[in-house]
C-alpha positions as CSV (number, residue, x, y, z in Angstrom):
1,X,136.8,173.7,89.3
2,X,138.8,170.6,88.4
3,X,137.9,167.0,89.1
4,X,140.7,166.9,91.6
5,X,139.3,169.9,93.4
6,X,135.9,168.3,93.6
7,X,137.4,165.1,95.0
8,X,139.3,167.1,97.6
9,X,136.2,169.0,98.6
10,X,134.3,165.8,99.1
11,X,137.1,164.3,101.1
12,X,137.3,167.4,103.3
13,X,133.5,167.3,103.9
14,X,133.6,163.6,104.8
15,X,136.4,164.2,107.3
16,X,134.4,167.1,108.8
17,X,131.3,165.0,109.5
18,X,131.6,163.7,113.0
19,X,129.8,160.8,114.7
20,X,127.9,163.1,117.1
21,X,126.2,164.8,114.1
22,X,125.2,161.4,112.8
23,X,123.9,160.3,116.2
24,X,121.8,163.5,116.6
25,X,120.3,163.1,113.1
26,X,119.3,159.5,113.9
27,X,117.8,160.5,117.2
28,X,115.9,163.4,115.6
29,X,114.5,161.0,113.0
30,X,113.4,158.5,115.8
31,X,111.7,161.3,117.8
32,X,110.2,163.1,114.8
33,X,111.1,166.4,116.4
34,X,114.3,168.4,117.0
35,X,112.9,169.7,120.3
36,X,111.9,166.4,121.7
37,X,115.2,164.8,120.7
38,X,117.2,167.6,122.3
39,X,115.2,167.3,125.5
40,X,115.8,163.5,125.6
41,X,119.5,164.1,125.2
42,X,119.6,167.1,127.6
43,X,121.0,169.3,124.8
44,X,119.9,172.9,124.1
45,X,117.5,173.0,121.2
46,X,119.5,175.7,119.4
47,X,122.7,173.7,119.6
48,X,120.9,170.6,118.4
49,X,119.4,172.4,115.4
50,X,122.7,174.0,114.6
51,X,124.4,170.6,114.5
52,X,121.8,169.2,112.1
53,X,122.2,172.3,109.9
54,X,126.0,171.8,109.8
55,X,125.5,168.1,108.8
56,X,123.1,169.1,106.0
57,X,125.6,171.7,104.8
58,X,128.4,169.1,104.7
59,X,126.4,166.4,102.9
60,X,125.0,169.0,100.5
61,X,121.3,168.3,101.0
62,X,118.4,168.8,103.3
63,X,117.9,165.7,105.5
64,X,114.5,166.7,107.0
65,X,111.3,168.5,106.0
66,X,110.4,170.9,108.8
67,X,106.8,171.8,109.8
68,X,104.9,172.9,112.9
69,X,104.0,169.3,113.5
70,X,107.7,168.2,113.6
71,X,110.1,166.8,111.1
72,X,110.3,163.9,108.6
73,X,113.2,162.7,106.5
74,X,113.4,163.8,102.9
75,X,114.1,161.3,100.2
76,X,117.8,162.0,100.3
77,X,117.6,162.2,104.1
78,X,116.3,158.6,104.3
79,X,119.3,157.4,102.3
80,X,121.8,159.4,104.5
81,X,120.1,158.2,107.7
82,X,120.2,154.6,106.6
83,X,124.0,154.8,106.0
84,X,124.4,156.8,109.3
85,X,122.8,153.9,111.2
86,X,125.1,151.4,109.6
87,X,128.2,153.6,110.4
88,X,127.1,154.0,114.0
89,X,126.3,150.3,114.4
90,X,129.8,149.4,113.2
91,X,131.4,151.9,115.4
92,X,129.5,150.7,118.4
93,X,130.5,147.1,117.6
94,X,134.1,148.2,117.3
95,X,134.0,149.8,120.7
96,X,132.3,146.9,122.3
97,X,134.7,144.4,120.9
98,X,137.7,146.6,121.8
99,X,136.5,146.8,125.4
100,X,135.9,143.0,125.6
101,X,139.4,142.4,124.3
102,X,141.0,144.6,126.8
103,X,139.5,143.0,129.9
104,X,140.9,139.8,131.4
105,X,144.1,137.9,130.6
106,X,142.7,134.7,129.3
107,X,141.7,135.8,125.8
108,X,138.4,136.8,124.2
109,X,136.1,135.4,121.5
110,X,133.4,137.1,119.5
111,X,130.6,134.8,118.1
112,X,128.3,136.3,115.4
113,X,124.9,134.8,114.5
114,X,121.6,135.6,113.0
115,X,119.5,132.9,114.5
116,X,117.7,132.4,117.8
117,X,119.4,131.3,121.1
118,X,116.2,130.6,123.0
119,X,116.9,126.9,122.8
120,X,118.8,124.4,120.7
121,X,122.4,123.6,119.8
122,X,123.9,127.1,119.7
123,X,122.7,127.9,123.2
124,X,123.9,124.6,124.5
125,X,127.3,124.9,122.8
126,X,128.0,128.4,124.1
127,X,126.9,127.3,127.6
128,X,129.4,124.4,127.4
129,X,132.2,126.7,126.2
130,X,131.6,129.0,129.2
131,X,131.8,126.0,131.6
132,X,135.0,124.8,130.0
133,X,136.6,128.3,129.9
134,X,134.9,130.3,132.7
135,X,137.3,133.2,132.5
136,X,137.0,133.6,128.8
137,X,135.7,137.0,127.7
138,X,132.9,136.0,125.4
139,X,130.9,138.5,123.3
140,X,127.9,137.6,121.1
141,X,126.8,139.7,118.1
142,X,123.5,139.4,116.3
143,X,123.6,141.1,112.9
144,X,122.5,140.5,109.3
145,X,124.5,138.0,107.3
146,X,126.2,140.7,105.2
147,X,127.3,142.7,108.2
148,X,128.6,139.6,110.0
149,X,130.6,138.5,107.0
150,X,132.1,142.0,106.7
151,X,132.9,141.8,110.4
152,X,134.4,138.4,109.9
153,X,136.6,139.6,107.1
154,X,137.9,142.6,109.0
155,X,138.5,140.6,112.1
156,X,136.0,142.2,114.5
157,X,134.1,138.9,114.7
158,X,136.0,135.6,115.2
159,X,133.4,133.1,114.1
160,X,129.9,133.2,112.5
161,X,127.3,130.5,113.2
162,X,124.5,130.6,110.6
163,X,121.9,128.6,108.8
164,X,123.2,127.8,105.4
165,X,126.7,128.2,104.1
166,X,127.8,131.7,103.5
167,X,129.9,131.8,100.3
168,X,133.3,133.5,100.7
169,X,136.7,132.8,99.4
170,X,138.3,134.3,102.5
171,X,136.8,132.0,105.1
172,X,136.6,128.3,106.0
173,X,133.4,126.5,107.1
174,X,132.3,123.5,109.2
175,X,129.0,121.7,108.9
176,X,127.4,121.6,112.4
177,X,123.8,120.5,113.0
178,X,120.5,120.7,111.3
179,X,117.2,122.1,112.6
180,X,113.6,121.3,111.8
181,X,111.4,123.9,110.2
182,X,108.1,124.4,111.9
183,X,105.0,126.3,111.1
184,X,103.8,128.8,113.7
185,X,100.1,129.4,113.8
186,X,97.3,130.8,116.0
187,X,95.8,128.3,118.5
188,X,92.4,128.6,116.8
189,X,93.6,127.9,113.2
190,X,92.3,124.8,111.6
191,X,95.8,123.4,111.0
192,X,96.5,123.6,114.7
193,X,94.4,120.4,115.3
194,X,97.0,118.4,113.3
195,X,100.2,116.9,114.7
196,X,101.9,117.3,111.3
197,X,101.4,119.9,108.6
198,X,102.5,119.3,105.0
199,X,103.9,122.0,102.8
200,X,101.0,121.5,100.4
201,X,98.6,122.4,103.2
202,X,99.9,126.0,103.1
203,X,98.6,126.6,99.5
204,X,95.8,129.0,100.5
205,X,97.5,130.5,103.5
206,X,99.4,133.8,104.0
207,X,102.9,133.4,105.3
208,X,104.5,136.3,107.3
209,X,108.3,136.6,107.0
210,X,110.7,139.0,108.6
211,X,112.9,141.1,106.2
212,X,115.7,140.2,108.6
213,X,117.7,137.0,108.6
214,X,117.0,134.1,108.5
215,X,113.9,135.1,106.5
216,X,115.8,134.4,103.2
217,X,116.5,130.8,104.1
218,X,112.9,130.2,105.0
219,X,111.6,131.7,101.8
220,X,114.1,129.8,99.7
221,X,113.0,126.6,101.4
222,X,109.3,127.4,100.8
223,X,110.0,127.9,97.1
224,X,112.0,124.7,96.9
225,X,109.1,122.7,98.4
226,X,106.4,124.3,96.4
227,X,107.9,124.8,93.0
228,X,104.8,125.9,91.1
229,X,103.8,129.5,91.9
230,X,100.1,128.5,92.0
231,X,100.9,126.0,94.8
232,X,102.6,128.6,97.0
233,X,100.9,130.6,99.7
234,X,101.0,134.3,99.6
235,X,104.2,135.7,101.3
236,X,104.0,138.9,103.2
237,X,107.3,140.5,104.2
238,X,107.5,142.8,107.2
239,X,110.4,145.0,108.2
240,X,110.3,143.8,111.8
241,X,112.0,141.3,114.1
242,X,111.1,137.6,114.4
243,X,109.5,138.5,117.8
244,X,107.1,140.9,116.1
245,X,106.3,138.3,113.5
246,X,105.2,136.0,116.3
247,X,103.0,138.7,117.7
248,X,101.4,139.3,114.3
249,X,100.9,135.6,113.9
250,X,99.2,135.3,117.3
251,X,96.8,138.1,116.2
252,X,95.6,135.9,113.3
253,X,97.3,138.0,110.6
254,X,98.9,134.9,109.0
255,X,101.2,132.0,109.6
256,X,104.9,132.0,109.9
257,X,107.9,129.7,109.4
258,X,110.3,129.3,112.3
259,X,113.4,127.2,113.0
260,X,113.5,124.7,115.8
261,X,115.7,126.9,118.0
262,X,113.2,129.7,117.8
263,X,110.5,128.1,119.9
264,X,112.3,128.1,123.3
265,X,110.7,131.4,124.2
266,X,107.0,130.7,124.7
267,X,104.5,133.1,123.1
268,X,100.8,133.3,124.2
269,X,98.3,132.2,121.5
270,X,100.8,130.4,119.3
271,X,101.3,126.7,118.5
272,X,104.0,125.0,116.5
273,X,103.7,122.1,114.1
274,X,106.3,120.1,112.2
275,X,106.4,120.8,108.5
276,X,106.9,117.7,106.3
277,X,106.9,116.6,102.7
278,X,106.9,113.1,101.3
279,X,110.5,112.5,102.6
280,X,109.7,113.5,106.2
281,X,110.6,116.6,108.2
282,X,112.2,119.7,106.5
283,X,115.5,120.7,107.9
284,X,118.1,123.5,107.4
285,X,121.9,122.9,108.0
286,X,123.9,125.2,110.2
287,X,127.6,126.1,109.6
288,X,130.4,127.8,111.4
289,X,132.5,130.2,109.4
290,X,135.9,131.7,110.3
291,X,139.1,133.1,108.8
292,X,141.9,130.5,108.5
293,X,144.5,133.2,109.4
294,X,142.8,134.0,112.7
295,X,145.2,132.8,115.4
296,X,143.0,133.5,118.4
297,X,143.5,130.6,120.8
298,X,140.0,130.9,122.0
299,X,138.7,130.4,118.5
300,X,140.8,127.2,118.2
301,X,139.2,125.9,121.4
302,X,135.7,126.8,120.2
303,X,136.3,125.1,116.8
304,X,137.6,122.0,118.6
305,X,134.5,121.9,120.8
306,X,132.2,122.2,117.7
307,X,134.1,119.4,115.9
308,X,133.7,117.2,119.0
309,X,130.0,117.9,119.5
310,X,129.0,117.8,115.8
311,X,131.3,115.4,114.0
312,X,130.8,115.6,110.2
313,X,129.7,112.4,108.5
314,X,132.4,110.7,106.5
315,X,132.2,111.5,102.7
316,X,130.5,109.1,100.4
317,X,132.6,106.8,98.3
318,X,133.8,108.5,95.1
319,X,133.5,112.0,96.7
């Protein structure tokens, strides 16, 4: 078989894989059983198993280890399922955005972010936008930074609001606001009695961080404030949302770093204290990112609103 034949076979297999097969594989993984997954989707067990078998044939490997106790992904299966989830997420986003763009006659805007909207400037700005343009079809998308930047480049998201500047030659950015960084800790913790906590106070603590954004910003800030490794607390990363991190913190499993906008949703057993160094409170800047060739009128209105609400300081002499 020639290299061309191999490529053609791979292309044919890729075209034969359909989204339903991917969805069934993901549901099966979540339920840990073909039978339970089939019952949840009201699909015959035999048809469900046959669809998974066809998918395994097309990708050329077994996705699950079968046993009387259920199923679990193989090593190759975990990799395939991870990609399947990404594909399905992007397809769902595409459908949602397509629907939002087809409704109404006053335009639509898709705002992406990976920060909290429980309180703070992003929440206030979106609220003001809806008051100014009540008939605007507004969609919000919370994803990781890499997925949001991909969506921004391919035009499925109009603007991304994020902590930190996201480097890209294809987009423009606007400095918006800054938010204080706080330490979240259980009510009974010794540091809870203080009004202000210093970074150096964290030396012997354990810091819980989410693997999801904006955990990277928070960890980078921690490293910048405590340069020497011996001065840093132990960092423990969890593959869970920020909300679960709050739950673990309230259980006394460690402390966590949060942004100011993340404290609008109260959580039993938690207190927040401002983190400072010798120069005062620690802050992270937020930016808006968009494509300059995006001619969506709603985007122009939103960018004008951002510029009015958060005027950038004039550049220093010599800059």
